[in-house]
C-alpha positions as CSV (number, residue, x, y, z in Angstrom):
1,M,16.8,2.4,-32.8
2,S,17.8,-0.5,-30.6
3,Q,16.0,-3.9,-30.8
4,L,14.3,-4.4,-27.6
5,E,14.3,-7.2,-25.7
6,F,10.9,-8.5,-23.6
7,L,11.8,-9.7,-19.8
8,H,9.3,-10.6,-17.0
9,S,9.3,-12.0,-13.6
10,Y,13.2,-11.6,-13.0
11,S,13.1,-9.5,-9.4
12,D,15.1,-12.5,-8.0
13,Q,18.1,-11.7,-10.8
14,S,20.3,-9.2,-9.4
15,A,21.4,-7.9,-12.8
16,Q,18.2,-6.9,-14.2
17,R,16.9,-5.9,-10.6
18,A,19.7,-3.6,-10.7
19,S,19.0,-2.1,-14.1
20,L,15.3,-1.9,-13.2
21,I,16.1,0.2,-10.1
22,G,18.0,2.1,-12.2
23,L,14.9,3.0,-14.1
24,F,13.1,4.1,-11.2
25,Q,15.9,7.2,-10.7
26,S,15.7,8.4,-14.6
27,A,11.7,8.1,-14.7
28,F,11.0,9.1,-11.1
29,G,14.0,10.5,-9.2
30,I,14.3,7.4,-6.6
31,P,18.0,6.8,-5.8
32,P,19.0,3.1,-5.5
33,E,20.2,3.4,-2.0
34,F,16.3,3.4,-1.4
35,F,15.6,-0.1,-3.0
36,A,19.1,-1.3,-1.6
37,D,17.5,-0.2,2.1
38,L,14.6,-2.3,1.3
39,L,16.1,-5.0,-0.1
40,E,18.9,-5.3,3.0
41,K,15.9,-5.0,5.4
42,G,13.8,-8.2,3.7
43,F,10.9,-5.9,2.9
44,W,11.1,-6.4,-1.2
45,N,7.9,-8.2,-2.0
46,P,8.5,-11.8,-3.1
47,S,5.4,-11.4,-5.6
48,Y,6.8,-8.5,-7.3
49,R,6.6,-9.3,-11.3
50,P,7.9,-6.7,-13.3
51,L,7.2,-6.9,-17.1
52,S,9.8,-5.0,-18.8
53,F,11.7,-3.9,-22.3
54,F,15.2,-3.6,-22.3
55,A,17.8,-2.1,-25.0
56,E,21.2,-3.0,-24.6
57,G,20.8,-4.5,-21.4
58,N,19.1,-1.6,-19.7
59,A,15.6,-1.8,-18.6
60,V,13.6,0.9,-20.9
61,A,10.2,0.3,-20.0
62,N,7.9,-1.3,-17.4
63,I,4.9,-2.5,-15.5
64,S,4.8,-4.6,-12.3
65,L,2.4,-6.7,-10.9
66,F,2.0,-8.3,-7.3
67,D,-0.4,-10.4,-5.2
68,F,-2.9,-7.6,-3.5
69,P,-5.6,-10.2,-1.8
70,I,-8.3,-8.5,0.1
71,R,-11.3,-8.4,1.8
72,L,-13.9,-7.0,0.1
73,E,-17.7,-6.9,1.8
74,G,-16.5,-9.6,3.9
75,K,-15.3,-11.7,1.2
76,T,-11.8,-12.8,0.1
77,V,-10.9,-11.6,-3.4
78,R,-8.0,-12.7,-5.6
79,A,-6.4,-9.1,-6.7
80,A,-3.5,-8.0,-7.8
81,G,-1.5,-4.4,-7.6
82,I,0.1,-2.9,-10.8
83,Q,2.6,-0.2,-10.1
84,S,6.2,1.2,-11.6
85,V,4.6,1.9,-14.8
86,M,7.7,4.0,-16.1
87,T,9.8,4.6,-19.3
88,H,13.2,6.1,-19.8
89,P,12.8,9.6,-21.1
90,D,14.4,8.6,-24.4
91,H,12.0,5.8,-25.2
92,R,8.8,7.5,-24.6
93,G,6.3,8.0,-27.3
94,Q,6.7,4.6,-28.7
95,G,3.9,2.8,-27.4
96,L,5.7,0.5,-25.1
97,I,3.5,1.0,-22.3
98,R,0.4,-0.1,-24.4
99,R,2.5,-3.4,-25.4
100,L,3.5,-4.2,-21.8
101,F,-0.3,-3.8,-20.4
102,D,-1.1,-5.9,-23.2
103,E,1.3,-8.6,-22.4
104,L,0.4,-8.2,-18.8
105,F,-3.4,-8.7,-19.1
106,Q,-2.5,-12.0,-21.7
107,R,-0.5,-13.6,-19.0
108,C,-2.1,-13.0,-15.8
109,E,-6.0,-11.7,-16.7
110,A,-7.4,-15.2,-15.5
111,Q,-5.3,-15.3,-12.4
112,Y,-7.3,-12.5,-10.6
113,E,-10.7,-11.2,-10.0
114,L,-9.7,-7.5,-9.6
115,F,-6.6,-5.3,-10.8
116,F,-5.7,-2.2,-9.0
117,L,-3.7,0.8,-9.3
118,Y,-3.2,4.0,-8.2
119,A,-2.9,7.0,-10.7
120,R,-2.8,11.1,-11.0
121,D,-3.1,10.8,-14.7
122,H,-6.1,8.7,-14.5
123,E,-7.2,9.3,-18.3
124,M,-4.4,7.4,-19.4
125,Y,-5.3,4.3,-17.8
126,E,-9.0,4.5,-18.7
127,K,-8.3,2.8,-22.0
128,F,-6.5,-0.3,-20.5
129,G,-10.1,-0.6,-19.0
130,F,-9.2,1.0,-15.5
131,R,-11.7,3.4,-14.1
132,L,-11.9,5.8,-11.2
133,V,-13.5,4.7,-8.0
134,P,-14.1,7.1,-5.3
135,Q,-13.0,6.9,-1.6
136,S,-14.0,8.3,1.3
137,H,-12.0,10.2,4.3
138,F,-13.2,9.4,8.0
139,C,-13.7,11.0,11.0
140,C,-14.5,10.7,15.2
141,D,-15.9,13.1,17.4
142,N,-17.5,11.5,19.9
143,I,-14.5,9.8,21.6
144,T,-14.0,8.2,25.0
145,R,-11.2,6.1,26.2
146,A,-11.7,2.8,27.6
147,P,-12.2,2.9,31.7
148,D,-9.8,-0.3,32.0
149,S,-5.9,0.5,32.2
150,F,-3.5,-0.8,29.7
151,T,0.1,-0.6,29.0
152,P,1.1,2.5,27.3
153,L,2.1,2.2,23.5
154,R,5.9,1.4,22.7
155,A,7.4,3.5,19.5
156,L,9.1,1.2,17.0
157,N,11.5,2.2,14.5
158,V,11.8,-0.2,11.0
159,H,15.6,0.3,10.9
160,N,15.9,-1.6,14.3
161,A,16.0,-5.6,13.7
162,E,13.8,-6.3,16.4
163,D,11.0,-3.8,16.1
164,S,11.1,-4.8,12.2
165,R,11.1,-8.7,13.4
166,L,7.9,-8.0,15.5
167,L,6.3,-6.5,12.7
168,K,6.9,-8.8,10.6
169,N,5.5,-11.3,13.0
170,L,2.3,-9.6,13.5
171,F,1.8,-9.4,9.6
172,A,2.1,-12.9,9.4
173,T,-1.3,-13.3,11.5
174,R,-2.7,-10.4,11.3
175,R,-6.7,-9.7,10.1
176,P,-7.5,-7.3,7.6
177,V,-8.2,-3.7,9.1
178,S,-11.6,-3.2,7.4
179,D,-14.4,-5.9,6.1
180,V,-15.4,-3.5,3.7
181,L,-12.4,-3.2,2.0
182,G,-9.0,-4.3,3.6
183,P,-5.6,-5.8,2.1
184,I,-4.8,-9.2,3.3
185,N,-1.5,-9.0,3.6
186,H,0.5,-5.6,2.3
187,S,3.7,-5.9,4.6
188,S,5.9,-4.9,1.7
189,S,3.9,-1.5,0.8
190,F,3.6,-0.7,5.0
191,F,7.4,-0.7,4.9
192,F,7.9,1.1,2.0
193,A,5.5,3.8,3.5
194,L,7.5,4.0,6.8
195,L,10.4,4.4,5.1
196,A,9.5,7.0,2.4
197,D,6.9,9.5,4.8
198,A,9.1,10.0,8.2
199,E,5.7,11.8,9.4
200,I,4.3,8.5,10.4
201,E,5.2,6.9,13.2
202,I,4.5,3.4,14.2
203,A,4.2,2.1,17.9
204,Y,3.4,-1.4,19.6
205,L,0.4,-2.0,21.8
206,P,1.5,-4.7,24.0
207,D,-1.8,-5.6,26.0
208,Q,-3.5,-6.0,22.6
209,A,-0.7,-7.4,20.5
210,A,-1.1,-4.4,17.8
211,A,0.8,-2.2,16.0
212,I,-0.4,1.0,14.8
213,A,0.6,3.7,11.9
214,Y,-0.6,7.2,13.0
215,S,0.7,10.8,13.6
216,L,-0.9,12.8,16.6
217,Q,-0.9,16.8,15.4
218,D,-2.8,19.6,17.6
219,G,-4.6,17.5,19.7
220,V,-5.9,15.2,16.6
221,L,-5.0,11.1,16.0
222,H,-4.4,10.4,12.4
223,L,-4.8,6.7,12.1
224,Y,-3.3,5.3,9.1
225,D,-3.4,1.4,9.5
226,I,-3.3,-1.5,12.4
227,V,-1.4,-4.5,12.2
228,S,-2.9,-7.0,14.5
229,Q,-4.7,-10.5,14.8
230,Q,-7.5,-9.0,16.6
231,I,-8.4,-5.1,15.9
232,P,-8.5,-3.2,18.9
233,S,-11.4,-0.6,19.5
234,L,-10.8,2.9,19.4
235,A,-11.3,3.4,22.8
236,V,-8.9,1.3,24.0
237,I,-6.0,2.7,21.3
238,L,-6.8,6.1,22.8
239,S,-6.1,4.8,26.4
240,C,-3.0,3.7,25.3
241,L,-1.9,7.6,24.2
242,P,0.2,9.6,26.4
243,T,-1.7,12.6,25.2
244,A,-5.4,13.7,25.3
245,V,-7.4,13.3,21.9
246,E,-9.7,15.9,20.7
247,R,-10.5,14.3,17.2
248,V,-10.0,11.3,15.3
249,E,-9.1,11.0,11.9
250,V,-9.5,7.5,10.4
251,Y,-7.2,6.9,6.5
252,F,-9.2,3.3,6.2
253,T,-12.6,2.2,6.6
254,P,-13.3,2.2,10.6
255,D,-16.2,-0.8,10.6
256,Q,-13.8,-3.0,13.3
257,L,-13.4,0.1,15.2
258,Q,-16.2,-0.1,17.3
259,T,-17.2,3.6,17.2
260,E,-19.2,6.0,15.3
261,Y,-17.8,7.7,12.3
262,T,-18.6,10.5,9.4
263,A,-17.7,9.5,6.0
264,L,-16.0,12.5,4.2
265,E,-15.0,13.1,0.5
266,L,-11.4,12.1,0.2
267,T,-8.9,14.8,-1.5
268,T,-5.5,13.4,-3.0
269,D,-3.6,13.6,-5.6
270,A,-3.1,9.8,-6.0
271,K,-6.5,8.4,-7.3
272,L,-7.5,4.8,-6.9
273,M,-8.4,2.9,-10.1
274,V,-9.9,-0.7,-10.6
275,R,-10.4,-3.2,-13.4
276,G,-12.8,-5.7,-12.9
277,S,-16.0,-6.3,-10.8
278,F,-16.7,-3.8,-8.3
279,P,-19.1,-2.6,-5.8
280,E,-20.9,0.6,-7.0
281,R,-21.1,3.2,-4.4
282,L,-18.9,1.5,-1.7
283,I,-17.9,3.7,1.3
284,F,-14.2,2.8,1.6
285,Q,-10.7,3.4,1.8
286,P,-7.6,1.4,2.0
287,P,-5.2,2.3,4.7
288,P,-2.5,4.7,2.9
289,T,0.2,2.2,3.9
290,A,-0.9,0.1,1.2
291,E,-0.8,2.4,-1.4
292,F,1.6,1.5,-4.3
């Protein structure tokens, strides 16, 4: 067995970063071109800190940490997101992930109040102090458009430099989409989601200086996120759409939308887990554009 070298916080080093990107392909099948696109467009998260074992110059196991500050029940909380938990197939079964988690918490536990991660195999992470937190899904049936006339929305394209610059400027001054639980800044995850999921559309509402991530299917508006300094009401958003909407499904806690809503059980493969003090029985959902 080759000797392992531990490296951390090296994502600004091109050679080591390229090796980490290669591990993404070995572990998850994500092609290097996807990350090259993120880097070229300036969507890479500057707070992204990998903790990795290298063997003969190649990354073979990794956990990554990034800043994920949130509004939680009206208060600002120092939180971190954990992602990119992966091991090269040739190095699995050696306890490398456990060693990396031990290293991560030894270095970073005191810096954050909460740690979040999304997982399908939640039992794996329970032994590291994480627990499942149930999320909700929200729907609005009694919907009306605002009586005022607003400029129609304009479609945006993250591959367009001007549109990307507009979104980055909106993120620089945005308010969290929810005071129940809302990310304060998740621009990198937002752009990642738009590049990875072609079904999510993004549009700009000029009169509200707001961008919405959404999809329209069979008279149903699926609302995923709002990026704005002032969250527009649902009635205003509906008045900017070119077609009538019969039902709205909201994928974040809609406490800022000035509308009635019903909370439903969320069904998804990726489960949200938390380590740290978190409110019991909180009815919430972070926007899917903040998933990692």
